[in-house]
N, CA, C and O of each residue as an XYZ file, in Angstrom:
320
protein
N       0.832     -1.183      0.000
C       0.000      0.000      0.000
C       0.882      1.253      0.000
O       1.798      1.381      0.812
N       0.594      2.162     -0.911
C       1.348      3.408     -0.981
C       0.652      4.467     -0.150
O      -0.575      4.549     -0.095
N       1.467      5.259      0.484
C       0.928      6.393      1.240
C       1.328      7.675      0.533
O       2.471      7.849      0.110
N       0.391      8.533      0.423
C       0.660      9.836     -0.187
C       0.654     10.879      0.912
O      -0.304     11.008      1.674
N       1.728     11.604      0.973
C       1.818     12.668      1.964
C       1.289     13.957      1.360
O       1.663     14.338      0.250
N       0.451     14.596      2.074
C      -0.071     15.887      1.644
C       0.802     16.968      2.272
O       0.921     17.067      3.493
N       1.397     17.755      1.422
C       2.262     18.825      1.910
C       1.581     20.153      1.627
O       1.234     20.461      0.487
N       1.401     20.911      2.655
C       0.800     22.224      2.514
C       1.922     23.253      2.372
O       2.777     23.387      3.248
N       1.900     23.966      1.261
C       2.917     24.978      1.020
C       2.262     26.338      1.163
O       1.282     26.644      0.483
N       2.805     27.141      2.041
C       2.267     28.481      2.273
C       3.267     29.500      1.748
O       4.397     29.583      2.231
N       2.851     30.259      0.777
C       3.721     31.299      0.226
C       3.664     32.520      1.135
O       2.583     32.986      1.498
N       4.815     33.025      1.491
C       4.888     34.226      2.296
C       4.893     35.419      1.338
O       5.875     35.667      0.637
N       3.795     36.141      1.323
C       3.654     37.269      0.399
C       3.714     38.570      1.180
O       2.965     38.774      2.135
N       4.611     39.440      0.761
C       4.725     40.756      1.376
C       4.064     41.797      0.490
O       4.316     41.845     -0.715
N       3.226     42.622      1.078
C       2.565     43.694      0.333
C       2.874     45.007      1.050
O       2.535     45.197      2.218
N       3.527     45.903      0.315
C       4.060     47.118      0.921
C       3.603     48.368      0.171
O       3.417     48.345     -1.045
N       3.428     49.447      0.912
C       3.140     50.763      0.354
C       4.487     51.449      0.138
O       5.320     51.472      1.044
N       4.709     52.008     -1.056
C       5.992     52.642     -1.366
C       5.768     53.993     -2.051
O       4.638     54.450     -2.222
N       6.869     54.603     -2.430
C       6.815     55.814     -3.246
C       7.512     55.584     -4.591
O       7.986     56.534     -5.216
N       7.573     54.351     -5.026
C       8.215     53.986     -6.296
C       7.257     54.375     -7.416
O       6.240     53.714     -7.623
N       7.577     55.442     -8.136
C       6.613     56.004     -9.071
C       6.990     56.035    -10.535
O       6.194     56.478    -11.363
N       8.187     55.575    -10.879
C       8.585     55.590    -12.289
C       8.978     54.184    -12.744
O       9.285     53.310    -11.933
N       8.958     53.996    -14.044
C       9.361     52.697    -14.602
C      10.832     52.400    -14.264
O      11.190     51.257    -13.979
N      11.670     53.434    -14.299
C      13.092     53.255    -13.988
C      13.265     52.812    -12.537
O      14.005     51.869    -12.258
N      12.579     53.495    -11.608
C      12.669     53.133    -10.191
C      12.120     51.732     -9.966
O      12.682     50.955     -9.194
N      11.029     51.416    -10.637
C      10.427     50.073    -10.527
C      11.421     49.001    -10.963
O      11.613     47.999    -10.274
N      12.042     49.220    -12.101
C      13.015     48.261    -12.629
C      14.206     48.113    -11.675
O      14.700     47.008    -11.451
N      14.651     49.224    -11.126
C      15.788     49.237    -10.207
C      15.496     48.432     -8.946
O      16.316     47.608     -8.540
N      14.334     48.658     -8.316
C      14.044     47.982     -7.052
C      13.737     46.512     -7.274
O      14.131     45.675     -6.462
N      13.043     46.179     -8.352
C      12.767     44.770     -8.636
C      14.063     44.013     -8.862
O      14.238     42.907     -8.352
N      14.960     44.599     -9.616
C      16.260     43.974     -9.860
C      17.039     43.805     -8.561
O      17.622     42.749     -8.318
N      17.051     44.841     -7.727
C      17.785     44.780     -6.451
C      17.211     43.700     -5.539
O      17.965     42.947     -4.922
N      15.892     43.617     -5.449
C      15.255     42.610     -4.593
C      15.553     41.212     -5.112
O      15.941     40.333     -4.343
N      15.372     41.001     -6.412
C      15.589     39.669     -6.998
C      17.054     39.227     -6.932
O      17.337     38.032     -6.846
N      17.977     40.179     -6.972
C      19.407     39.848     -6.887
C      19.882     39.648     -5.451
O      20.952     39.081     -5.229
N      19.101     40.108     -4.475
C      19.505     40.045     -3.075
C      18.783     38.952     -2.300
O      19.368     38.303     -1.433
N      17.513     38.754     -2.618
C      16.686     37.812     -1.872
C      16.187     36.699     -2.778
O      16.078     36.862     -3.993
N      15.886     35.568     -2.160
C      15.267     34.473     -2.892
C      13.757     34.699     -2.863
O      13.114     34.517     -1.829
N      13.195     35.098     -4.007
C      11.757     35.348     -4.124
C      11.251     34.682     -5.397
O      12.012     34.469     -6.341
N       9.964     34.356     -5.413
C       9.369     33.770     -6.614
C       9.056     34.849     -7.635
O       9.343     34.692     -8.822
N       8.466     35.945     -7.172
C       8.188     37.074     -8.062
C       8.094     38.361     -7.263
O       7.922     38.365     -6.044
N       8.215     39.452     -8.005
C       8.223     40.774     -7.380
C       7.647     41.752     -8.395
O       7.988     41.705     -9.577
N       6.770     42.641     -7.926
C       6.167     43.608     -8.834
C       5.836     44.893     -8.078
O       5.598     44.876     -6.870
N       5.824     45.996     -8.807
C       5.401     47.273     -8.252
C       4.323     47.831     -9.168
O       4.534     47.974    -10.373
N       3.169     48.144     -8.594
C       2.075     48.749     -9.351
C       2.212     50.264     -9.236
O       1.705     50.873     -8.293
N       2.904     50.866    -10.205
C       3.155     52.306    -10.140
C       1.906     53.126    -10.459
O       1.892     54.336    -10.234
N       0.864     52.490    -10.977
C      -0.396     53.185    -11.261
C      -1.273     53.305    -10.013
O      -2.137     54.180     -9.947
N      -1.059     52.437     -9.029
C      -1.851     52.438     -7.799
C      -1.448     53.630     -6.927
O      -0.285     54.035     -6.926
N      -2.401     54.187     -6.192
C      -2.096     55.349     -5.341
C      -1.086     55.016     -4.246
O      -0.371     55.902     -3.778
N      -1.017     53.745     -3.832
C      -0.065     53.326     -2.796
C       1.244     52.783     -3.374
O       2.126     52.359     -2.627
N       1.369     52.797     -4.709
C       2.596     52.293     -5.366
C       2.979     50.937     -4.753
O       4.086     50.758     -4.247
N       2.042     50.000     -4.813
C       2.151     48.726     -4.098
C       3.283     47.851     -4.624
O       3.359     47.538     -5.812
N       4.155     47.468     -3.702
C       5.217     46.495     -3.957
C       4.716     45.157     -3.427
O       4.361     45.039     -2.254
N       4.689     44.155     -4.293
C       4.221     42.820     -3.911
C       5.355     41.839     -4.147
O       5.839     41.684     -5.268
N       5.775     41.176     -3.070
C       6.881     40.220     -3.140
C       6.328     38.850     -2.754
O       5.816     38.670     -1.648
N       6.432     37.888     -3.666
C       5.874     36.558     -3.453
C       6.967     35.578     -3.037
O       8.050     35.539     -3.621
N       6.657     34.802     -2.029
C       7.530     33.752     -1.505
C       8.817     34.327     -0.901
O       9.923     33.865     -1.180
N       8.626     35.356     -0.061
C       9.768     35.977      0.626
C      10.365     34.992      1.619
O       9.642     34.280      2.317
N      11.655     34.959      1.673
C      12.351     34.116      2.642
C      12.886     34.946      3.808
O      13.617     34.440      4.659
N      12.509     36.238      3.836
C      12.927     37.138      4.915
C      11.685     37.754      5.542
O      10.605     37.723      4.952
N      11.836     38.304      6.719
C      10.704     38.936      7.386
C      10.420     40.308      6.772
O      11.262     40.884      6.083
N       9.229     40.809      7.035
C       8.815     42.090      6.471
C       9.747     43.231      6.853
O      10.034     44.105      6.034
N      10.221     43.223      8.104
C      11.128     44.276      8.556
C      12.406     44.340      7.744
O      12.889     45.426      7.426
N      12.954     43.185      7.408
C      14.180     43.139      6.594
C      13.929     43.678      5.196
O      14.763     44.397      4.646
N      12.785     43.336      4.622
C      12.460     43.828      3.281
C      12.252     45.335      3.314
O      12.720     46.041      2.422
N      11.560     45.834      4.325
C      11.336     47.279      4.454
C      12.669     48.013      4.579
O      12.893     49.016      3.900
N      13.553     47.517      5.444
C      14.877     48.149      5.600
C      15.634     48.159      4.280
O      16.244     49.165      3.919
N      15.596     47.042      3.559
C      16.317     46.947      2.287
C      15.790     47.975      1.285
O      16.571     48.693      0.661
N      14.470     48.044      1.131
C      13.882     48.992      0.176
C      14.228     50.425      0.576
O      14.537     51.250     -0.284
N      14.177     50.722      1.862
C      14.543     52.064      2.336
C      16.018     52.367      2.073
O      16.368     53.500      1.742
N      16.882     51.362      2.217
C      18.314     51.550      1.930
C      18.544     51.860      0.450
O      19.556     52.459      0.087
N      17.605     51.452     -0.397
C      17.710     51.737     -1.827
C      17.202     53.142     -2.144
O      17.253     53.575     -3.296
N      16.711     53.858     -1.124
C      16.285     55.243     -1.297
C      14.790     55.452     -1.473
O      14.359     56.534     -1.869
N      13.996     54.429     -1.183
C      12.548     54.542     -1.335
C      11.849     54.434      0.007
O      12.377     53.843      0.948
N      10.656     55.008      0.088
C       9.816     54.829      1.263
C       9.189     53.443      1.173
O       8.913     52.955      0.077
N       8.963     52.807      2.323
C       8.372     51.475      2.302
C       7.782     51.162      3.678
O       8.451     51.311      4.700
N       6.529     50.731      3.688
C       5.853     50.302      4.908
C       4.876     49.199      4.531
O       4.477     49.083      3.373
N       4.493     48.392      5.508
C       3.495     47.352      5.282
C       2.188     48.031      4.906
O       1.766     48.979      5.568
N       1.550     47.554      3.852
C       0.261     48.090      3.448
C      -0.819     47.508      4.338
O      -0.953     46.289      4.442
N      -1.579     48.362      4.971
C      -2.639     47.903      5.877
C      -3.992     48.082      5.251
O      -5.005     47.751      5.866
């Protein structure tokens, strides 16, 4: 008899309010995040009023991501 193990995978998704407002800034921060952290995907909605940064499958805590984005010269806080 074979047993099948059910594995529940929970993606850690970070959603942040930023001031990233241009395509150049968006490209810069996405590249910096992807080159520094292990993430599945990363996007910034520059059309949204909150300039939402969405990071999927973060392997770091929200505080570390916020500090990193701020070190790159952008505002960043958890979107509530």
